[in-house]
C-alpha positions in Angstrom: 11.6 1.1 -11.4 8.8 1.0 -14.0 6.1 2.0 -11.4 7.6 5.3 -11.2 6.2 6.8 -14.5 2.6 5.6 -14.0 2.6 6.6 -10.4 3.6 10.2 -11.2 0.8 10.2 -14.0 -1.8 8.8 -11.3 -0.8 11.5 -9.0 -1.2 14.2 -11.6 -4.3 12.9 -13.3 -5.7 12.5 -9.9 -5.4 16.0 -8.8 -6.4 17.3 -12.1 -9.6 15.2 -12.0 -10.2 16.0 -8.4 -10.1 19.7 -9.2 -12.4 19.4 -12.0 -14.8 17.6 -9.9 -14.6 20.0 -7.3 -15.4 22.9 -9.9 -18.2 21.1 -11.5 -20.6 22.1 -8.8 -22.0 18.4 -8.4 -22.3 17.7 -12.1 -19.4 15.4 -12.3 -18.9 12.6 -10.0 -16.0 10.3 -9.2 -14.2 12.3 -6.4 -13.4 9.0 -4.5 -11.7 7.5 -7.5 -9.6 10.6 -8.0 -8.6 10.6 -4.4 -7.5 6.8 -4.7 -5.6 7.5 -7.7 -3.7 10.2 -5.7 -3.1 7.9 -2.9 -2.0 5.0 -5.0 0.2 7.3 -7.1 2.0 8.6 -4.0 2.4 5.0 -2.5 3.9 4.0 -6.0 6.3 6.9 -6.0 7.3 6.1 -2.3 8.0 2.4 -3.2 10.1 3.5 -6.4 12.2 5.9 -4.2 12.6 3.3 -1.5 13.7 0.6 -4.4 16.1 3.3 -5.7 17.6 4.1 -2.2 18.1 0.5 -1.4 19.8 -0.2 -4.8 22.2 2.7 -4.2 22.9 1.3 -0.6 23.5 -2.3 -2.0 25.8 -1.1 -4.9 27.9 1.1 -2.4 28.4 -1.7 0.1 29.1 -4.4 -2.3 32.4 -6.1 -1.5 35.4 -5.2 -3.9 35.3 -7.7 -6.6 38.2 -6.5 -8.7 40.5 -9.2 -10.3 44.3 -9.2 -9.8 45.3 -9.9 -13.4 49.1 -10.8 -12.3 48.0 -13.4 -10.0 45.6 -14.7 -12.6 48.3 -14.6 -15.4 50.6 -16.8 -13.0 48.0 -19.2 -12.3 47.3 -19.6 -15.8 51.0 -20.2 -16.6 51.2 -22.8 -13.8 48.2 -24.6 -15.3 49.5 -24.8 -18.7 53.3 -25.3 -18.4 53.3 -28.0 -15.9 57.0 -28.9 -15.2 58.2 -32.2 -16.3 
């Protein structure tokens, strides 16, 4: 999930730099790098969202793992108080 923040930053900085390059009338270069940052940023956002959705689905479909305390206490009594 740590890839989410840098991906958002890549998208924001990519769009900002692309707009600066487009407004510079050819004095600034690097439009391809700006587009690469935008594309890779959106890929990172998509992967982070996909992982979040998969995590939620996995947590929702996990089998019930509650412990029956009464059964555990009876088992403990049986183990500690062996009949003679």
